[in-house]
C-alpha atoms as an extended CHARMM CRD file, in Angstrom:
* protein
*
        82  EXT
         1         1  MET       CA             -0.0360000000       -0.0780000000       -0.0480000000  PROA      1               0.0000000000
         2         2  ARG       CA              2.8270000000        2.4440000000        0.9000000000  PROA      2               0.0000000000
         3         3  SER       CA              4.6340000000        2.0010000000       -2.3910000000  PROA      3               0.0000000000
         4         4  LEU       CA              1.3290000000        2.4820000000       -4.3860000000  PROA      4               0.0000000000
         5         5  SER       CA              0.5460000000        5.6210000000       -2.3150000000  PROA      5               0.0000000000
         6         6  LEU       CA              3.8630000000        7.0780000000       -3.0280000000  PROA      6               0.0000000000
         7         7  SER       CA              3.5590000000        6.2930000000       -6.7420000000  PROA      7               0.0000000000
         8         8  ILE       CA              0.2030000000        8.0660000000       -6.8870000000  PROA      8               0.0000000000
         9         9  MET       CA              1.7020000000       11.0490000000       -4.9300000000  PROA      9               0.0000000000
        10        10  ARG       CA              4.5450000000       11.2350000000       -7.4870000000  PROA      10              0.0000000000
        11        11  GLN       CA              2.0960000000       11.2860000000      -10.3910000000  PROA      11              0.0000000000
        12        12  ILE       CA             -0.1580000000       14.0240000000       -8.7590000000  PROA      12              0.0000000000
        13        13  GLU       CA              3.1490000000       15.9830000000       -8.2550000000  PROA      13              0.0000000000
        14        14  GLN       CA              4.1270000000       15.6350000000      -11.8260000000  PROA      14              0.0000000000
        15        15  ILE       CA              0.7050000000       16.8960000000      -13.0640000000  PROA      15              0.0000000000
        16        16  ALA       CA              0.5020000000       19.7610000000      -10.5390000000  PROA      16              0.0000000000
        17        17  LEU       CA              3.9730000000       20.9890000000      -11.2710000000  PROA      17              0.0000000000
        18        18  LYS       CA              3.5650000000       20.7690000000      -15.0360000000  PROA      18              0.0000000000
        19        19  GLU       CA              0.2240000000       22.5260000000      -15.1300000000  PROA      19              0.0000000000
        20        20  ARG       CA              0.6750000000       25.1370000000      -12.3790000000  PROA      20              0.0000000000
        21        21  GLN       CA             -3.0370000000       25.7930000000      -12.2120000000  PROA      21              0.0000000000
        22        22  GLY       CA             -6.4510000000       24.0230000000      -12.0940000000  PROA      22              0.0000000000
        23        23  GLU       CA             -7.2420000000       20.9370000000      -10.1080000000  PROA      23              0.0000000000
        24        24  VAL       CA             -6.0420000000       17.3750000000       -9.8110000000  PROA      24              0.0000000000
        25        25  GLN       CA             -8.5410000000       14.8170000000       -8.5840000000  PROA      25              0.0000000000
        26        26  ALA       CA             -7.4470000000       11.4190000000       -7.4530000000  PROA      26              0.0000000000
        27        27  GLU       CA             -9.9870000000        8.6530000000       -6.9500000000  PROA      27              0.0000000000
        28        28  VAL       CA             -8.2320000000        6.0310000000       -4.8720000000  PROA      28              0.0000000000
        29        29  PRO       CA             -9.1590000000        3.0760000000       -2.6890000000  PROA      29              0.0000000000
        30        30  THR       CA            -10.1690000000        4.0830000000        0.7540000000  PROA      30              0.0000000000
        31        31  ASP       CA             -7.0220000000        2.6940000000        2.3690000000  PROA      31              0.0000000000
        32        32  ILE       CA             -4.8020000000        4.6280000000       -0.0220000000  PROA      32              0.0000000000
        33        33  ALA       CA             -6.9030000000        7.7070000000        0.5910000000  PROA      33              0.0000000000
        34        34  ALA       CA             -6.5670000000        7.4470000000        4.2770000000  PROA      34              0.0000000000
        35        35  PHE       CA             -2.8530000000        7.0650000000        3.9880000000  PROA      35              0.0000000000
        36        36  LEU       CA             -2.4700000000       10.0190000000        1.7600000000  PROA      36              0.0000000000
        37        37  LEU       CA             -4.6580000000       12.2900000000        3.7720000000  PROA      37              0.0000000000
        38        38  ASN       CA             -3.2160000000       11.2560000000        7.1260000000  PROA      38              0.0000000000
        39        39  GLU       CA              0.4620000000       10.6530000000        6.3950000000  PROA      39              0.0000000000
        40        40  LYS       CA              1.0320000000       12.8410000000        3.2630000000  PROA      40              0.0000000000
        41        41  ARG       CA             -1.2070000000       15.7980000000        4.2150000000  PROA      41              0.0000000000
        42        42  ASP       CA              1.6220000000       18.1530000000        4.8380000000  PROA      42              0.0000000000
        43        43  SER       CA              3.1750000000       17.2430000000        1.4090000000  PROA      43              0.0000000000
        44        44  LEU       CA             -0.1460000000       17.7340000000       -0.3320000000  PROA      44              0.0000000000
        45        45  VAL       CA             -0.6520000000       21.1480000000        1.2260000000  PROA      45              0.0000000000
        46        46  TYR       CA              2.9480000000       22.2140000000        0.2380000000  PROA      46              0.0000000000
        47        47  LEU       CA              2.4590000000       20.9580000000       -3.2380000000  PROA      47              0.0000000000
        48        48  GLU       CA             -0.7760000000       22.9280000000       -3.6240000000  PROA      48              0.0000000000
        49        49  GLN       CA              0.8820000000       26.0400000000       -2.3060000000  PROA      49              0.0000000000
        50        50  ASP       CA              3.8870000000       25.6000000000       -4.5330000000  PROA      50              0.0000000000
        51        51  SER       CA              2.1390000000       24.7510000000       -7.7200000000  PROA      51              0.0000000000
        52        52  GLY       CA             -1.0290000000       26.7870000000       -7.4880000000  PROA      52              0.0000000000
        53        53  THR       CA             -2.9840000000       23.6530000000       -8.2170000000  PROA      53              0.0000000000
        54        54  ARG       CA             -5.8680000000       22.3170000000       -6.0430000000  PROA      54              0.0000000000
        55        55  ILE       CA             -5.4850000000       18.7380000000       -5.0960000000  PROA      55              0.0000000000
        56        56  THR       CA             -8.4910000000       16.5790000000       -4.1020000000  PROA      56              0.0000000000
        57        57  ILE       CA             -8.2700000000       13.0070000000       -2.7990000000  PROA      57              0.0000000000
        58        58  LEU       CA            -11.5530000000       11.0760000000       -3.2610000000  PROA      58              0.0000000000
        59        59  PRO       CA            -11.8940000000        7.7330000000       -1.4910000000  PROA      59              0.0000000000
        60        60  HSD       CA            -13.6130000000        5.1920000000       -3.7160000000  PROA      60              0.0000000000
        61        61  ALA       CA            -14.9160000000        2.1810000000       -1.9810000000  PROA      61              0.0000000000
        62        62  HSD       CA            -15.3750000000        0.0880000000       -5.1530000000  PROA      62              0.0000000000
        63        63  LEU       CA            -11.7950000000        0.5690000000       -6.3710000000  PROA      63              0.0000000000
        64        64  GLU       CA             -9.2790000000       -2.0010000000       -5.3680000000  PROA      64              0.0000000000
        65        65  SER       CA             -5.5330000000       -1.7020000000       -5.2310000000  PROA      65              0.0000000000
        66        66  PRO       CA             -3.6570000000       -1.0910000000       -7.4820000000  PROA      66              0.0000000000
        67        67  ASN       CA             -6.4560000000        0.6240000000       -9.3790000000  PROA      67              0.0000000000
        68        68  PHE       CA             -6.9530000000        4.4320000000       -9.1140000000  PROA      68              0.0000000000
        69        69  LYS       CA             -7.9680000000        7.3050000000      -11.4490000000  PROA      69              0.0000000000
        70        70  LEU       CA             -6.3980000000       10.8240000000      -11.8490000000  PROA      70              0.0000000000
        71        71  HSD       CA             -8.2910000000       13.6050000000      -13.4490000000  PROA      71              0.0000000000
        72        72  PHE       CA             -7.0440000000       17.0820000000      -14.3420000000  PROA      72              0.0000000000
        73        73  ASN       CA             -9.1010000000       20.0670000000      -15.0630000000  PROA      73              0.0000000000
        74        74  ARG       CA             -7.4510000000       23.4350000000      -15.8770000000  PROA      74              0.0000000000
        75        75  ASP       CA            -10.6260000000       25.2460000000      -14.8110000000  PROA      75              0.0000000000
        76        76  GLY       CA            -11.1370000000       23.2840000000      -11.6500000000  PROA      76              0.0000000000
        77        77  PHE       CA            -13.9980000000       20.8940000000      -11.0100000000  PROA      77              0.0000000000
        78        78  ALA       CA            -17.4850000000       21.8340000000       -9.6650000000  PROA      78              0.0000000000
        79        79  PRO       CA            -17.7620000000       21.8160000000       -5.8300000000  PROA      79              0.0000000000
        80        80  SER       CA            -18.6390000000       18.5480000000       -4.2850000000  PROA      80              0.0000000000
        81        81  SER       CA            -22.2090000000       18.0270000000       -3.1390000000  PROA      81              0.0000000000
        82        82  TYR       CA            -21.0410000000       16.1910000000       -0.0310000000  PROA      82              0.0000000000
């Protein structure tokens, strides 16, 4: 789980630093989401501030490791309804 989480983190970082605006959404299994939000929160916040890109981690109960989805929208996504 840890290596997959770090791989996802690197991919998010690549998108954020390349685009420098907009929003990256990561749909990940719930255990990966928990790890990223608990253990890597400081890194995510720093990356958001450094790149000017919003990063959203979405836990997805029906995804199983190693599956995940990354989405990028230059204009940002609509606010969540939850």
